[in-house]
C-alpha positions in Angstrom: 51.1 -131.2 13.2 48.8 -133.9 12.4 45.9 -135.6 14.0 46.6 -138.5 16.7 46.9 -141.9 15.4 43.6 -143.3 16.5 41.0 -144.0 14.2 37.9 -143.4 16.1 38.8 -139.9 16.9 41.0 -138.9 14.2 38.2 -136.8 12.8 37.6 -134.9 16.2 41.3 -134.3 16.5 41.5 -132.7 13.1 38.8 -130.5 13.5 40.4 -129.1 17.0 43.6 -128.7 15.2 42.1 -126.5 12.7 40.1 -124.5 15.2 43.6 -123.7 17.0 45.4 -122.8 14.2 42.6 -120.9 12.4 42.1 -118.8 15.9 43.4 -115.2 15.4 44.6 -115.1 19.1 47.3 -117.7 18.7 50.3 -116.6 17.5 53.4 -117.8 16.1 54.8 -117.5 19.5 52.3 -119.7 21.0 52.8 -122.5 18.0 56.6 -122.4 18.8 56.3 -122.7 22.5 55.6 -126.4 22.9 58.4 -127.0 20.4 61.0 -125.0 22.5 60.0 -126.7 25.5 60.1 -130.2 23.7 63.6 -129.0 22.7 65.0 -128.1 26.0 64.0 -131.7 27.2 65.5 -133.2 24.4 68.9 -131.6 25.0 68.8 -132.5 28.7 68.2 -135.9 28.2 70.0 -136.7 24.8 73.1 -134.6 25.0 76.5 -135.2 26.7 78.6 -132.2 26.3 76.9 -130.0 23.5 73.8 -129.2 21.6 73.9 -129.1 17.9 72.1 -126.4 16.5 71.8 -126.7 12.4 70.7 -123.6 10.6 69.2 -123.5 7.0 66.9 -122.0 4.5 64.7 -123.6 2.4 62.0 -122.2 -0.4 58.6 -123.5 -0.6 57.3 -123.0 -4.2 53.4 -122.3 -4.4 53.8 -120.9 -8.3 50.2 -122.5 -8.7 48.6 -121.4 -5.8 47.1 -118.2 -6.6 44.6 -117.9 -3.8 47.8 -117.2 -1.6 48.1 -113.5 -1.8 51.0 -113.1 0.5 53.5 -115.0 -2.0 57.2 -114.1 -2.2 58.5 -113.7 -5.7 62.0 -115.2 -4.5 64.1 -115.0 -7.9 62.2 -115.2 -11.3 58.6 -114.4 -12.0 57.4 -118.0 -11.1 59.4 -118.8 -8.5 56.5 -117.9 -6.0 55.7 -119.1 -2.6 57.4 -118.7 0.9 61.0 -118.8 2.5 61.3 -120.9 5.5 64.3 -120.2 7.9 64.5 -123.0 10.6 67.1 -124.4 13.2 66.8 -128.1 14.1 68.9 -129.0 17.3 70.5 -132.4 17.4 72.2 -134.7 20.1 76.2 -134.7 20.0 76.2 -138.2 21.1 74.4 -139.4 17.5 73.0 -136.7 15.5 69.6 -137.3 16.6 67.0 -134.7 15.9 65.7 -132.9 19.2 63.5 -130.2 18.1 63.0 -127.1 16.0 63.1 -124.4 18.8 62.4 -121.6 16.2 61.1 -120.8 12.5 60.6 -118.0 10.5 58.3 -117.8 7.4 59.2 -114.8 4.9 56.1 -113.6 2.8 55.7 -110.6 0.7 54.3 -108.7 3.6 57.0 -109.6 6.0 58.3 -112.3 8.1 56.2 -114.5 10.8 58.5 -115.6 13.5 58.0 -118.1 16.3 60.0 -115.7 18.3 57.2 -112.9 17.8 53.9 -112.2 18.1 54.0 -109.7 15.5 54.9 -110.0 11.9 58.8 -108.6 11.5 60.7 -107.0 9.1 62.9 -108.9 6.7 66.6 -108.9 6.9 69.6 -110.4 5.2 69.9 -114.3 6.0 73.1 -113.8 8.1 71.6 -110.6 9.8 68.7 -112.5 10.7 70.7 -115.7 11.8 73.0 -113.4 14.2 69.7 -112.4 15.9 68.6 -115.8 16.0 71.5 -117.4 17.5 71.4 -114.6 20.2 67.7 -115.8 20.9 68.7 -119.4 21.1 71.9 -118.6 23.4 69.1 -116.8 25.6 66.7 -119.9 26.1 68.5 -121.8 29.0 69.0 -125.2 27.3 70.8 -127.5 29.5 74.2 -127.7 27.1 76.1 -125.3 25.3 75.2 -124.7 21.6 77.4 -125.5 18.8 75.9 -123.5 15.7 76.4 -125.5 12.5 75.8 -123.5 8.9 76.5 -124.4 5.5 78.9 -122.4 3.2 76.4 -119.3 3.0 77.8 -118.2 6.6 81.3 -118.1 5.1 80.9 -114.2 6.2 84.2 -112.9 7.9 82.1 -109.7 9.3 79.4 -112.0 10.9 82.4 -114.7 12.1 83.9 -111.6 13.7 80.6 -110.5 15.5 80.0 -114.6 16.7 83.2 -114.6 18.0 83.2 -111.6 20.2 80.2 -112.8 21.5 81.8 -115.9 22.3 79.4 -118.3 20.2 80.6 -121.7 19.0 80.2 -122.4 15.4 81.0 -124.5 12.5 80.7 -123.2 9.1 81.5 -124.5 5.8 84.0 -122.5 3.7 85.1 -121.6 0.5 88.2 -123.4 -0.4 89.6 -120.3 -2.0 89.4 -118.2 1.0 92.8 -116.3 2.1 94.3 -117.0 5.5 97.4 -116.6 7.3 99.1 -119.8 8.3 102.5 -120.1 9.8 103.3 -116.6 9.2 102.4 -116.9 5.5 99.3 -115.9 3.3 97.6 -118.8 1.9 94.3 -120.2 0.4 92.6 -122.8 2.6 92.9 -125.1 -0.1 96.5 -124.7 0.2 96.6 -125.3 3.7 94.5 -128.2 3.7 97.0 -129.8 0.9 99.9 -129.7 3.6 98.2 -131.1 6.5 98.6 -134.5 7.9 95.4 -136.7 8.0 94.3 -139.4 10.5 91.9 -142.1 9.9 88.9 -141.8 12.2 86.1 -143.8 11.3 84.1 -146.0 8.4 81.3 -144.3 6.8 78.8 -144.7 4.1 79.2 -142.8 0.8 76.8 -143.1 -1.9 75.7 -146.6 -0.5 79.0 -147.7 -0.8 81.8 -148.1 2.4 84.3 -145.5 2.7 86.8 -144.0 5.3 86.8 -140.7 6.6 90.0 -138.8 7.4 90.6 -135.6 9.5 93.0 -132.9 9.9 92.9 -129.7 11.3 95.2 -126.2 11.7 95.0 -122.8 13.4 94.6 -120.2 10.9 93.9 -116.3 11.0 91.9 -114.1 9.1 93.1 -110.8 8.6 91.2 -109.4 5.3 88.3 -106.8 5.6 84.8 -108.1 5.5 82.6 -107.4 2.6 78.6 -107.8 3.9 76.2 -107.8 1.6 74.7 -104.6 2.6 73.5 -101.5 0.8 73.7 -97.9 2.0 71.1 -95.0 1.8 72.0 -94.8 -1.9 71.2 -98.4 -2.4 74.9 -99.2 -3.3 77.1 -102.0 -1.6 78.8 -100.8 1.5 82.5 -100.6 1.3 84.9 -103.0 2.6 84.9 -103.1 6.6 88.6 -103.9 8.5 88.4 -105.9 11.7 90.8 -107.5 14.0 92.5 -110.5 13.1 90.5 -113.7 13.6 92.0 -116.8 14.8 90.0 -119.8 14.0 90.8 -123.7 13.5 90.2 -125.1 10.3 89.0 -128.7 10.5 89.4 -130.6 6.9 87.5 -133.7 6.3 88.0 -136.1 3.5 86.4 -139.3 2.4 88.2 -141.9 0.8 87.2 -145.2 -0.7 88.7 -148.4 0.3 91.2 -148.5 -2.8 92.2 -144.7 -1.7 90.1 -142.7 -3.9 89.2 -139.3 -2.9 
């Protein structure tokens, strides 16, 4: 948020915003409510069939800001600051961002969430993401949500949970992941190498023109899940078996005009 762009009242607007943010009665849920309303409007006006929900995590380094007493040590001793967990909804027709309906800020004291009026306990990334997805699905946006997550979400345990709840999702996965394809065990890389690709569009790659090629196949995951959870003794929980999970593998390749991958 920032002051409105009118020069004669910018200072007054800044003061009003400061008073609003400094008011102890204003909770993260109050701050998030206008963003959620704006996102709903954007989905209704800007999406054709789906709304794309991109989820990610980022670190905010405040190592030199010693007056901030709630800084979280994220990795090494000088990696001090906060972790921001965000969701941005985008239009399916052109990828235009429509709004950030929910955000979390992880501190040394706990997690401030735009979904809660009180500080909440920290969780693993994917356990929290599953709760975030459930919350988003209950916000009555005008189009079905497709949840898009980077490779950290390549977790069989959570993917089984999402499928059991009929969620739509797209996750970047590891090439070495094991699946069954056409009744045989294979890596995802092995499956991809045997597919027939179709040219779909021209794109820009590192400032140069290129061509995107796509292929897809139905694969099944049968391996047990290995969630990053600890038991009461502080040991990692054993693998958890689950039902076969049939999914669609989508492979995208970018080639230069001379055919280089």
